N, C-alpha and C positions, 0 to 999 in steps of 0.2 A: 599719292601714295605711293610707298617706296617697295620694294618687291617682297622683302623682308615680312612686310604689313599686309600684303596681297594672300603670301602663302600662309598668313596666322588665319587671315578671313576664312580661306577653303578649310584650311583645316578646322575652323568653329563651326562649320558645315557639317563636314563629316561626323564632328562631334554632336553634334543637335542632332544627327539621323542613328547615332550609336555606332558609327563604325571609327571607332576608337582606334583600329589599326592602322587605319589610312591618315586620320586625323596625326598622329605623331609623326608618321613620315613627313606629313609637310610642316610640322612644328620642327621636326629636325634639321631638313633644309632651310628654313628660317634661322634656326639659331647656328648654324655656319655663315649664314651670310650678317648677322646681326646678335653676336653672342654676350652682348650685357644686356639684353633685353628680358628683364625677369618675368613679365606675363607669358613669354613662351615657354619659360620652365616652368610655372606653376599648371599652366591648360594642360600641358605634356604628363604632369603629374595624376592630374584629375583624371587622365584617359588611362595612364597606368593602375591606378587606384580602382576605376570601374573595372578594369579586367584582371582583379586580384592580382598585380603585381607590386606587391606592397615595400620590398625594399628598393625598388626601381623608382617607388614616386615618391618615398622620404626623401631619395637622394636627390630628385628632382626639385623636392619642394625646399629643400636647405638649399640648394643652389640658388634659388628665387630669394632666398631669404638673406644670403652672402650679400645679392645685389640693393636690397633694400629690407635691413633688420625689421624697421618700422612697419612693414607691410601686415597690418593685426587680422584681414582676411588669410592670409597666406599661413599667418603663423596660427588661425585657427584649421586651415585647412590639414595643416600637418598635426598638430594635435588630435585630429579626428581620425588619422592613421594608427597614431600612436595607441590612442583608447579603444579601436576597432580590434585591435594586435593583443591588447590587454596590458600596456606598457604604460601602466598607471602615472609610475614616477615621472617622464617624458610630459604626459598631457600635463600635470599639475606646474611643471615647472614652464611650460608654454603657457598655460591660463595664466599665471600669475604676471608674467608679463605681459598680456591682453590687458590685464586690470590696471598694470601700472603705465601702460601707455594710455589707457581710456578710462581714466578711474571714475567717471560719470557713467561708465556702460554698465546695468546692472546684470546684463545676461552674462558676464563675465563669471562675475561671484555667484551667480547659478550654476553656471558649468563646474565651475571649482567645488561647488557643496555636491555637484553631483558624481563627480570623480571621487571625491571622498568617500562618498556611500558605496561607491563600487569596491573602493578599496577594503570599508570593513566589512563589506558583503563575502570578498573573498575571504578575508581570516576566518569570518564564521563558518565556514566550509569547514575548516579544519576541526572547530569545535563539535561542529555534530558530528563527525566523521568520528570520533573517539567515542562519543554518545552512541555511536550507530545507528542515527537518525537519520535514514535514507532519505525518507520523504522530505524533509527541509533542506537536505543538503539537493535534492531535485528541485526543489520550489526557487534555492537563489541560484542554483545553475542558470535555468530557467530563465530567471530577473537579468544575470549579469549577460547572459548569450545574447539578450535584447542589444546591448551595447557594445560589446566583445564578441562578436558573431566567428571571429578571424582568431581569437584566443586558445593557440593549441593546448596548452596545457589544460584550459578551462574545458577544453570538450572530451579529453582524456577525463576528468574528473566527472563530467556529466553522464559519460558512457560507462565510468566502474558504477555508477549509483543506479543506472537504467537496469545494469545487470544483477545490481543487489536488491532494487525492486521488484526482481523477476518480469523485466518489460523488456524479456529477450528480442524479440521484434522490432520493438522501437529502437533498439540500439543499432541493430544489424541496418534497418533503416538509414540511420543518422549517419554512420559510418558511410555510408552508400553515397549519401547524398549531400552532407555538408563539413566531411574531411577529404582536401584535397589532393590529389598523385603526390605531390611535393612534402605534404605532409607524412602522407604512408611510406614515401620512401624515407625519410629522416627517422619517421618513428614507428617502430614496426610492432608497438606494442595496438597499434588501431588494426591491423590484421590479422594480429594473437586473439584480441576481444572479438573481433565479428568470426573467427572459428570456434571460439569459448563459448559464443552465443548459439552456436548450430549444434555444438557438444549438448547445451544446455537445453538445449530444445528439445534433444534427443533424435536429430537430424544425423545419425553417427555415422553414413556412408560418405554423406557431404562434408561433415567436419575432418573425417579419415583423409578424402582427396584433397580437402585446402592445408592439412598439416603435411601431406608430402611436397605440396608446392613450396610453402614456409620451411622448411626442411634443405628442400635444394639452394633457396635464397639466402640463407644465412649460414654466417661461420659459428655459430653455437645451436646444435639442434636438439640440444639435450632435453629441453624443457617442450619440445615437441614430439620427441622419441617419449617422453613420460607421458605426455598427454593423451597420443597414441595406444599405450599401453593399458591406461585408466581406460579409455573406451571398450579396448577389446574385452577387457576383465567384465566390466559392467554388464555389458551384452550377455555374456555367458551365465553372469549369476540371476539379473532378470528373467531369462529364460526359464531358468531352473527353477526358480519361486513361481512364476505362473501358472507353470504346468504341476505343481504341488498343490496349489491352490486349487486349479481347475478339478483336479482327483478328488477334492475335499479334504486334504489333510491338511486341516487349518494350524495343529501343533507345529507340523513342521515346516509349515508356510511360514510362520510369524518367526520362527530361527531362520528362516531365510532373509526373511526382510528385514529384520534386525540386522542381519551382516549389512544389507546394503544401507541401513542407515547409517553406519559407521563407515563406509566405504568412502563418500566424498560429501561432506558435510557443506561445504562451499556451493556444490549444487542444489540449491534451495528448491528449485522446480521439480527436480526428479525425488528430492528427500520428502519433499511436500506429498507428491502421489504415493512413495512409500508408507507414508504413516497414514495415509488415507484407506490403502491397500491394509495393511495391517487391523487397522479399526474394522475393516469389513470382517477378518478374519476373528477377532474377537467378538464381532456381533452372533455371527453364526456360531461360534461358543456359549452364546446368551451372557458374554462378560461386557456388560452395557459402560459403567464405568470407565474401563480400559479403551471400550471403543471410542466414548466422547473424547477422554483424555486426548487420543491420539487424533482426530480430527479438531481438535482445537489448536494441536502443533501443526497439522497440517494449515491449517488456515492460516495462522500464525505467521508462519513461515510465505507463504504464498497468497496472500488478501484477494489473487487475480485468480484461485484455481475455482472453477466452477464445481469439478467435481468433489472439491471438498465440502462446499455448502451442502450439496446435492445428499453426500453420505453425512453429513452430522446433523441433516432435516429427519434423514431416517431412522437416526439415533434417538432424536426428540420425539418423533411419532412411537418409537418403540415405549419410552420413558413419560408418553402420555403428555410432552411440552409445548402443546400443538402452537401456541402463540412463538415459541422459540424456532419451531418447523417451520412456520409460514414465516419468518424471516429471514431465514436460510436459503428459503425458493424462493423468496420474493429476489434476495441480493444476487442467487444466481440468476434468474432473469433478467436482472436489471445488467448483469454483466455481459450476457448475450438474449437480447428479446427474442430471436429465435427458438432458444434451446428448446425441444419438444418434451424432454425429460421436467425440468420447470414448471415449465405448462402444464404437463400429465400430473404432477406431486402434488400442486398446489388444487387442481381440481379436485384429485383424491382427499385431500386434506379437509374440505367443505365437507365432502359426502362423509368422512370420518367423523369427523367433530358434531356433525347433525345426530349421528349415531350412537357417538358418547357423550353429548349433551347433560344427559341424567347421569348425576353419578350414585354410587349405590353405596350410602353410608354406612350402612351394615355390615358389607364386606369390607370398608375402609377402615372401620375397627374390628374387624374380623369376630365377628359377633353373629348369632342369628336372631332373627325377627323377633322372637319371644323374650328375649334377654329382658331382666327388668332392671332398673335404674342401680343398683349394686353394680351387676357385670358390664354394664355403660361405664360408669365412673370408673372401675379394674381397667376395663380395655381400654379408654381411652389415657388413662394416666400409663400403661404400659406402653401403648402406642409411642403416644406424644413425648417420652424421654427417651425411646427408641430413635425418636425420628428428628430429635431436636439436633440443630445445626451444629451447636457448640460440641455436640457429639459424635460429628461426623465434616470434623473440619482439617480430615489429613490431605484431601485435597478440594482444589475449588469446584472439579466436577461432582466429588460424593456428595456438597455442602449445599451444591446448586438442587443435586435431584433429593437431599434431603429438606429440603427448603421448601421444594413444590408439595411432598408428602405431609409435611409439618401440618400446612396450611390446610389438605386436604383434612387431616383427623380433627384440628379445631374447629371446622366446617361441621364435620359427622358429629361432633358431640355438640355443635351449638343446634343443630338439629334433634338429636335425638333424645337430649336433655330436657328438652323442651317440648310439655305434654301436645301442646297447640300444633308445633311445627310437626313432631314426630307424626301425630294424626294425620296432617295434611299431607306429608311424604308416604305415610302407609297407605294413602290414598291415589298417590299416583302424583301428586302437585311435589315439587324443589320447592320449598320456601324461600332458598337461597338465588333463586333465579325470579328477579324481581319481576318478569313478563307471567310467571307460571303462580307468583304470590298475590301480581294484581287481579289475575283471571280467578284466584280460587278466595279473595275476596277478604284476606287479610293483608294487614299494615304490619310487615316483620321490625321489628329493632333485634340488632344484631348484640350479639352479649362481647363485651372486651375478654382478650386473651388472657390480661393480667388478671380479671377479677376472678377467670375459672383457676386461674394455677394457684392465686389465694385462697381459693377454696378447698385446693387439694393439699395444697402445701404448708397452709398455715400452720405455725407452732415450731419447734424448736428442731434441729436436725434433719430437716429433710431438704430437699433441693428447692431452690428460690429460684423465679423466674422474675425479669422484667421484661417490658416492651412496649416499645415507643414509634411512635410515626412521627416523623421532623417531617412539619411544612409550614404554610402561610398562618393556616388556622392552631396552629400550637398542635398540641396531644391530640390524636383523633381515634377514631373504634375500629379496631379490627385490621386487615392488612389490605387495603383496597390498592394502596400504592408502593409496598415494598416495607419493610419494617426494620427497625433495629433492638437485640435482644441483648442479653447479659443470661448466664446460665451457670449457678454456685452450687 
């Protein structure tokens, strides 16, 4: 065995034990003795790749291929580095070369198809960014990072979409653990993104401290100055709004919160919290529609915000929309299984539902228990028109609230217009509750709301209604699974 071969074997031993630096030293010594040996360059290139020194690895792989251009194994090694760095153009050139050298080897074609899909995925990111579909952007970035974990531009895209999805701690963790020191030196956006996340998280003192560091390092500190001023100002306005709210001055608090909404729309987490706080003010003023609208906006901006679900759940409770309230509390608990508020609200909701399970159909129609058939019809007609969803379509919130009341109105007439059902209800049995109806010994058949409206509004000139429920069985009775309707 020659001296260079002995050095190579020693280098291989250190490589296997993952002592890459020592292996590189031995390969370099061997190269000095026999610089025409391609294996020395390829082995050294692999050590450099393992150390994350990709540019140096590319240089050594290329040298090995100068000595033997037809070594498919070394071509694939070089291609793997290009793919890792997101240089898909070079990857495809090398893979095509492999396919030409070994036309019967199917793995080369599979790799070519894989890299082409990576290119297509990267192009898709641009499309979804235009649509502001950040969940899709995140999904694609994660898929690409599995193959191209050292693609710097892809890392920036991923961090940006995490910020857009209000996953701020995830973004900070990614910057700390997956971005190299060299990348941070070359691209100051990484440190800026980390500081931005601290600001969005509400860690204002840490953010300002980090901004001071960045200002000293950067030749252009204007954007850092601007952000520092914004943080100082937002703290003052927030403190003022909180103070006014605690004093019970809800109208003034709403004004201050509205100013904060306009302050920094890009700060989704903060804006989401402000919408939820303003919703609480509206709820205190019994402006339930406005409160529901604000909680919807809060959750839309930040689907991870537990407080948004809890506050909206309370609004739904106020509206007696208990299924919706339960869904929100359950979502909050899913986001944080140990959240005591979510647990307590769910338990309290069970007790509330037991208490209010029986509906007062007389109260729903706004009549007393001695009302005759004519008064019942008149009250029903009035309430049905009042709560018809087509007449309450100025917002999604008002329409949803009207739909709930409309169903209650229909159920109330269903019971009170039928002597048998009315008699049951007067005796304390709700005929629309299957368990109570069964205990009362009467089999209840529900009327179709379309028939009810035809009875009231048949003939020319009056309002006309149509009710449909689509499903596998065609048109069905009542409203057990949602409905469609038109109002003329």
